[in-house]
Z-matrix of the N, CA and C atoms (Angstrom, degrees):
N
C 1 1.438
C 2 1.527 1 111.45
N 3 1.325 2 118.21 1 -40.05
C 4 1.465 3 121.76 2 179.98
C 5 1.526 4 110.73 3 -60.48
N 6 1.335 5 116.46 4 -42.67
C 7 1.466 6 119.54 5 178.99
C 8 1.530 7 111.42 6 -62.63
N 9 1.321 8 117.42 7 -37.46
C 10 1.467 9 120.91 8 178.52
C 11 1.529 10 110.78 9 -65.20
N 12 1.327 11 115.73 10 -42.41
C 13 1.474 12 120.03 11 179.04
C 14 1.525 13 110.14 12 -64.46
N 15 1.330 14 116.47 13 -43.45
C 16 1.465 15 119.99 14 -179.88
C 17 1.520 16 111.55 15 -64.55
N 18 1.308 17 117.22 16 -37.84
C 19 1.466 18 120.12 17 178.53
C 20 1.527 19 110.00 18 -66.04
N 21 1.331 20 116.19 19 -37.78
C 22 1.467 21 120.48 20 176.37
C 23 1.528 22 110.54 21 -63.72
N 24 1.335 23 116.90 22 -38.52
C 25 1.466 24 121.72 23 -177.37
C 26 1.526 25 113.10 24 -73.09
N 27 1.320 26 117.25 25 -26.11
C 28 1.467 27 121.58 26 -175.15
C 29 1.535 28 110.37 27 -58.59
N 30 1.340 29 118.32 28 135.58
C 31 1.471 30 120.69 29 178.52
C 32 1.523 31 111.53 30 -66.92
N 33 1.338 32 115.32 31 138.65
C 34 1.463 33 121.41 32 178.44
C 35 1.520 34 108.93 33 -108.60
N 36 1.324 35 117.01 34 133.05
C 37 1.472 36 122.22 35 179.29
C 38 1.523 37 108.69 36 -75.27
N 39 1.322 38 115.91 37 132.91
C 40 1.466 39 121.86 38 175.16
C 41 1.523 40 107.86 39 -124.85
N 42 1.318 41 116.34 40 176.08
C 43 1.465 42 119.80 41 178.02
C 44 1.533 43 111.75 42 -68.83
N 45 1.335 44 117.41 43 -13.97
C 46 1.467 45 121.33 44 179.56
C 47 1.524 46 112.71 45 -107.74
N 48 1.316 47 117.78 46 9.64
C 49 1.466 48 120.80 47 -179.01
C 50 1.513 49 110.39 48 128.63
N 51 1.325 50 115.56 49 -127.09
C 52 1.463 51 121.10 50 -179.79
C 53 1.521 52 109.65 51 -123.52
N 54 1.328 53 114.78 52 154.23
C 55 1.456 54 121.83 53 178.47
C 56 1.523 55 108.44 54 -138.50
N 57 1.314 56 115.62 55 136.25
C 58 1.464 57 121.28 56 173.76
C 59 1.519 58 107.80 57 -116.35
N 60 1.315 59 114.91 58 137.06
C 61 1.462 60 120.18 59 -178.86
C 62 1.524 61 111.76 60 -72.53
N 63 1.320 62 117.33 61 -30.77
C 64 1.457 63 120.75 62 -177.03
C 65 1.515 64 111.15 63 88.74
N 66 1.302 65 115.95 64 160.61
C 67 1.456 66 121.96 65 -178.12
C 68 1.519 67 110.38 66 -119.64
N 69 1.320 68 115.26 67 151.89
C 70 1.462 69 119.87 68 173.73
C 71 1.529 70 108.55 69 -78.02
N 72 1.326 71 116.19 70 167.72
C 73 1.465 72 120.08 71 176.73
C 74 1.529 73 110.23 72 -60.23
N 75 1.311 74 116.75 73 -38.93
C 76 1.465 75 120.77 74 -179.77
C 77 1.528 76 110.35 75 -64.34
N 78 1.329 77 116.45 76 -45.13
C 79 1.471 78 119.79 77 179.61
C 80 1.524 79 111.13 78 -62.94
N 81 1.330 80 116.68 79 -43.12
C 82 1.465 81 120.02 80 178.59
C 83 1.528 82 110.73 81 -62.95
N 84 1.329 83 117.25 82 -40.07
C 85 1.467 84 119.62 83 -179.50
C 86 1.521 85 111.50 84 -66.90
N 87 1.321 86 117.64 85 -33.07
C 88 1.468 87 121.07 86 176.42
C 89 1.528 88 109.73 87 -63.79
N 90 1.327 89 116.73 88 -44.57
C 91 1.466 90 120.09 89 179.17
C 92 1.530 91 110.78 90 -65.95
N 93 1.324 92 117.53 91 -40.94
C 94 1.465 93 120.67 92 -179.54
C 95 1.533 94 112.39 93 -66.38
N 96 1.322 95 117.00 94 -27.99
C 97 1.462 96 120.85 95 -179.02
C 98 1.531 97 112.54 96 -88.70
N 99 1.300 98 117.16 97 -5.15
C 100 1.471 99 121.11 98 -176.69
C 101 1.531 100 110.85 99 -64.41
N 102 1.335 101 115.11 100 133.21
C 103 1.472 102 120.81 101 178.57
C 104 1.525 103 111.82 102 -122.27
N 105 1.325 104 117.22 103 15.56
C 106 1.466 105 121.98 104 -179.46
C 107 1.525 106 108.06 105 -90.93
N 108 1.345 107 118.35 106 112.96
C 109 1.471 108 120.80 107 -174.39
C 110 1.530 109 114.44 108 -51.73
N 111 1.320 110 118.59 109 -41.73
C 112 1.479 111 120.43 110 -179.04
C 113 1.525 112 111.16 111 -65.38
N 114 1.326 113 116.30 112 -37.58
C 115 1.472 114 120.63 113 179.72
C 116 1.531 115 110.27 114 -72.46
N 117 1.316 116 116.59 115 -36.57
C 118 1.463 117 120.11 116 177.28
C 119 1.526 118 109.91 117 -62.14
N 120 1.316 119 116.95 118 -42.32
C 121 1.479 120 120.66 119 176.36
C 122 1.522 121 110.46 120 -60.14
N 123 1.327 122 116.83 121 -41.14
C 124 1.466 123 120.90 122 179.43
C 125 1.537 124 110.35 123 -66.39
N 126 1.331 125 116.72 124 -37.86
C 127 1.470 126 120.29 125 176.56
C 128 1.521 127 109.72 126 -59.80
N 129 1.340 128 116.99 127 -48.01
C 130 1.466 129 120.93 128 179.14
C 131 1.531 130 111.54 129 -59.59
N 132 1.316 131 116.47 130 -39.72
C 133 1.466 132 120.80 131 -179.57
C 134 1.531 133 110.91 132 -63.42
N 135 1.318 134 116.34 133 -44.62
C 136 1.467 135 119.60 134 -178.76
C 137 1.519 136 110.91 135 -71.63
N 138 1.326 137 118.06 136 -36.07
C 139 1.467 138 120.80 137 175.37
C 140 1.530 139 109.69 138 -59.48
N 141 1.335 140 116.54 139 -42.05
C 142 1.464 141 119.76 140 178.06
C 143 1.526 142 110.62 141 -65.01
N 144 1.328 143 117.84 142 -39.67
C 145 1.471 144 120.96 143 176.58
C 146 1.524 145 110.81 144 -58.90
N 147 1.325 146 116.21 145 -43.96
C 148 1.470 147 120.84 146 -179.80
C 149 1.524 148 110.15 147 -63.43
N 150 1.330 149 116.50 148 -46.74
C 151 1.467 150 120.83 149 -179.98
C 152 1.521 151 111.21 150 -59.93
N 153 1.331 152 116.81 151 -46.40
C 154 1.467 153 120.43 152 -179.32
C 155 1.528 154 111.66 153 -66.86
N 156 1.332 155 117.48 154 -36.82
C 157 1.460 156 120.77 155 -179.79
C 158 1.523 157 111.57 156 -62.72
N 159 1.320 158 116.92 157 -38.69
C 160 1.460 159 119.79 158 -174.71
C 161 1.520 160 114.51 159 -96.90
N 162 1.333 161 117.92 160 -33.04
C 163 1.458 162 120.48 161 -174.68
C 164 1.521 163 114.12 162 -116.87
N 165 1.323 164 117.67 163 -10.69
C 166 1.451 165 119.56 164 -177.90
C 167 1.520 166 110.75 165 72.75
N 168 1.310 167 115.72 166 -162.28
C 169 1.463 168 121.59 167 -177.87
C 170 1.527 169 109.73 168 -93.61
N 171 1.321 170 116.08 169 66.95
C 172 1.456 171 121.09 170 -179.63
C 173 1.525 172 109.45 171 -147.40
N 174 1.292 173 115.47 172 163.99
C 175 1.454 174 121.42 173 176.66
C 176 1.525 175 107.61 174 -92.63
N 177 1.311 176 116.58 175 132.60
C 178 1.458 177 122.05 176 -179.40
C 179 1.526 178 108.49 177 -112.46
N 180 1.317 179 115.54 178 128.39
C 181 1.470 180 121.12 179 -177.83
C 182 1.532 181 109.80 180 -105.18
N 183 1.314 182 115.91 181 142.57
C 184 1.449 183 122.77 182 175.22
C 185 1.527 184 107.84 183 -116.86
N 186 1.322 185 116.66 184 133.96
C 187 1.467 186 120.98 185 175.95
C 188 1.521 187 107.58 186 -87.99
N 189 1.331 188 117.60 187 131.16
C 190 1.466 189 118.41 188 179.46
C 191 1.527 190 111.54 189 -76.01
N 192 1.314 191 115.53 190 137.14
C 193 1.455 192 121.85 191 173.29
C 194 1.524 193 106.81 192 -120.33
N 195 1.324 194 116.54 193 106.96
C 196 1.458 195 122.62 194 -175.71
C 197 1.529 196 109.27 195 -86.99
N 198 1.336 197 116.26 196 111.25
C 199 1.457 198 120.93 197 -178.36
C 200 1.524 199 112.61 198 -84.62
N 201 1.330 200 116.36 199 -32.55
C 202 1.454 201 120.24 200 -177.57
C 203 1.521 202 110.18 201 -162.27
N 204 1.337 203 115.85 202 148.38
C 205 1.458 204 119.24 203 174.73
C 206 1.528 205 111.27 204 -115.35
N 207 1.327 206 117.28 205 18.29
C 208 1.461 207 120.67 206 171.67
C 209 1.527 208 107.97 207 -74.97
N 210 1.331 209 117.52 208 136.13
C 211 1.457 210 120.46 209 179.71
C 212 1.529 211 109.97 210 -155.64
N 213 1.321 212 115.51 211 143.98
C 214 1.468 213 121.37 212 179.07
C 215 1.524 214 112.09 213 -102.49
N 216 1.323 215 117.77 214 -3.00
C 217 1.456 216 121.84 215 -177.59
C 218 1.526 217 112.00 216 -88.79
N 219 1.325 218 116.03 217 171.67
C 220 1.456 219 121.45 218 -179.36
C 221 1.511 220 112.84 219 -122.67
N 222 1.308 221 118.03 220 34.70
C 223 1.472 222 121.69 221 -178.23
C 224 1.533 223 109.73 222 -63.14
N 225 1.322 224 116.73 223 120.73
C 226 1.464 225 120.33 224 -173.81
C 227 1.529 226 113.48 225 -69.56
N 228 1.323 227 118.06 226 -22.43
C 229 1.467 228 121.21 227 -178.55
C 230 1.525 229 112.63 228 -80.31
N 231 1.327 230 117.50 229 -13.74
C 232 1.463 231 120.93 230 -170.12
C 233 1.527 232 111.10 231 -109.60
N 234 1.326 233 117.68 232 133.13
C 235 1.465 234 119.43 233 178.99
C 236 1.530 235 113.36 234 -71.44
N 237 1.333 236 119.15 235 -12.62
C 238 1.467 237 121.87 236 -179.93
C 239 1.526 238 112.93 237 -79.21
N 240 1.338 239 119.27 238 -7.10
C 241 1.461 240 121.19 239 -170.89
C 242 1.529 241 112.20 240 -55.39
N 243 1.315 242 114.22 241 151.38
C 244 1.459 243 122.52 242 -173.19
C 245 1.521 244 113.87 243 -54.69
N 246 1.317 245 117.86 244 -36.82
C 247 1.464 246 120.90 245 -175.50
C 248 1.532 247 113.53 246 -78.53
N 249 1.336 248 117.12 247 -7.92
C 250 1.461 249 119.60 248 178.33
C 251 1.528 250 108.86 249 -77.46
N 252 1.299 251 115.92 250 102.00
C 253 1.469 252 121.53 251 -178.63
C 254 1.531 253 111.62 252 -96.10
N 255 1.330 254 117.29 253 6.78
C 256 1.458 255 121.74 254 -175.42
C 257 1.527 256 113.49 255 -97.02
N 258 1.323 257 117.33 256 1.16
C 259 1.461 258 118.86 257 179.62
C 260 1.520 259 109.93 258 -116.25
N 261 1.322 260 115.20 259 147.36
C 262 1.461 261 120.16 260 173.66
C 263 1.524 262 107.66 261 -78.72
N 264 1.312 263 117.54 262 131.63
C 265 1.466 264 121.60 263 178.82
C 266 1.521 265 109.46 264 -83.76
N 267 1.328 266 114.66 265 141.62
C 268 1.465 267 120.43 266 -175.10
C 269 1.509 268 109.76 267 -148.15
N 270 1.326 269 115.94 268 139.07
C 271 1.458 270 122.88 269 171.98
C 272 1.522 271 107.01 270 -127.53
N 273 1.319 272 117.17 271 125.35
C 274 1.461 273 120.06 272 -178.02
C 275 1.524 274 111.14 273 -69.38
N 276 1.313 275 115.62 274 143.34
C 277 1.462 276 121.35 275 172.39
C 278 1.528 277 108.43 276 -81.39
N 279 1.312 278 116.59 277 169.93
C 280 1.471 279 120.56 278 176.48
C 281 1.527 280 110.69 279 -56.77
N 282 1.314 281 116.46 280 -43.32
C 283 1.466 282 121.08 281 -179.55
C 284 1.531 283 110.74 282 -63.54
N 285 1.330 284 117.36 283 -41.96
C 286 1.465 285 121.03 284 178.48
C 287 1.526 286 111.37 285 -65.42
N 288 1.329 287 117.07 286 -39.53
C 289 1.476 288 120.52 287 176.68
C 290 1.525 289 109.37 288 -61.41
N 291 1.321 290 116.47 289 -46.47
C 292 1.467 291 121.10 290 178.79
C 293 1.525 292 110.87 291 -57.54
N 294 1.329 293 116.92 292 -47.18
C 295 1.467 294 120.99 293 -179.52
C 296 1.524 295 112.16 294 -63.64
N 297 1.334 296 116.89 295 -39.84
C 298 1.468 297 120.60 296 178.08
C 299 1.523 298 111.19 297 -64.85
N 300 1.329 299 116.66 298 -43.48
C 301 1.468 300 120.00 299 179.43
C 302 1.522 301 110.33 300 -62.09
N 303 1.317 302 117.22 301 -43.92
C 304 1.472 303 121.06 302 178.61
C 305 1.527 304 110.24 303 -61.91
N 306 1.334 305 117.31 304 -43.59
C 307 1.472 306 120.93 305 179.04
C 308 1.531 307 110.42 306 -62.15
N 309 1.317 308 117.71 307 -43.09
C 310 1.469 309 120.63 308 179.29
C 311 1.528 310 110.67 309 -65.56
N 312 1.328 311 117.40 310 -40.68
C 313 1.466 312 120.56 311 175.94
C 314 1.528 313 110.75 312 -61.30
N 315 1.329 314 116.03 313 -43.02
C 316 1.464 315 120.25 314 -179.88
C 317 1.523 316 112.13 315 -63.37
N 318 1.342 317 116.53 316 -25.92
C 319 1.466 318 120.84 317 176.61
C 320 1.526 319 111.62 318 -83.64
N 321 1.323 320 117.08 319 -2.15
C 322 1.456 321 120.71 320 176.89
C 323 1.521 322 115.41 321 98.74
N 324 1.311 323 117.59 322 3.25
C 325 1.467 324 119.59 323 179.35
C 326 1.527 325 110.40 324 -74.91
N 327 1.332 326 115.47 325 139.13
C 328 1.462 327 120.99 326 179.22
C 329 1.521 328 112.18 327 -115.52
N 330 1.322 329 116.77 328 -18.19
C 331 1.460 330 121.40 329 -177.06
C 332 1.517 331 109.51 330 -128.64
N 333 1.333 332 115.98 331 135.42
C 334 1.452 333 120.94 332 -178.98
C 335 1.520 334 110.67 333 -118.99
N 336 1.314 335 115.80 334 145.35
C 337 1.460 336 122.53 335 170.24
C 338 1.527 337 105.77 336 -108.40
N 339 1.323 338 116.40 337 111.51
C 340 1.453 339 121.07 338 -178.37
C 341 1.528 340 108.67 339 -77.86
N 342 1.324 341 116.79 340 126.97
C 343 1.465 342 122.44 341 -175.76
C 344 1.526 343 109.70 342 -123.59
N 345 1.332 344 115.05 343 142.49
C 346 1.458 345 121.34 344 174.61
C 347 1.514 346 108.55 345 -163.96
N 348 1.318 347 116.19 346 154.52
C 349 1.447 348 120.21 347 171.44
C 350 1.525 349 108.71 348 -73.85
N 351 1.325 350 116.17 349 174.77
C 352 1.462 351 120.29 350 177.80
C 353 1.521 352 108.91 351 -102.57
N 354 1.320 353 115.54 352 113.67
C 355 1.454 354 120.85 353 178.74
C 356 1.528 355 107.66 354 -154.31
N 357 1.336 356 117.62 355 107.60
C 358 1.463 357 120.47 356 -175.88
C 359 1.527 358 114.16 357 -67.69
N 360 1.314 359 118.28 358 -15.25
C 361 1.465 360 120.57 359 179.13
C 362 1.531 361 110.85 360 -93.59
N 363 1.327 362 116.50 361 -48.94
C 364 1.462 363 120.42 362 -174.00
C 365 1.527 364 114.34 363 -88.46
N 366 1.299 365 117.78 364 -21.97
C 367 1.467 366 120.15 365 -176.83
C 368 1.517 367 111.42 366 -109.68
N 369 1.305 368 116.15 367 58.52
C 370 1.459 369 120.01 368 178.02
C 371 1.522 370 108.61 369 -84.18
N 372 1.317 371 115.63 370 158.48
C 373 1.461 372 121.01 371 179.46
C 374 1.523 373 108.84 372 -66.25
N 375 1.314 374 115.36 373 137.95
C 376 1.469 375 120.64 374 -177.96
C 377 1.492 376 110.86 375 -62.12
């Protein structure tokens, strides 16, 4: 099954470049849970193929866009954790998101990493 998932993930050359079919959450979780050294090596190889197909031999940077710092978790590494009472909680409005994206574009950023804490009440989809 792992080999089938990896073959599905492998980038396919088209007349317009490369195309990846993508994986389901279940398929991704199977790969993440894999503990077979030979399969792990194959996963790394295909991940590198995907990276090279889409980005070439370069480093690609993503600018973080923080939508909200509300969170219900207690992750000790993250300042958004629920027990941190020293930060003001904030969720961006649609207008604020638009303004942030425009500002990041004006600074030359082309790729964004959308960031938010986990909170099913405060972090609903806009």
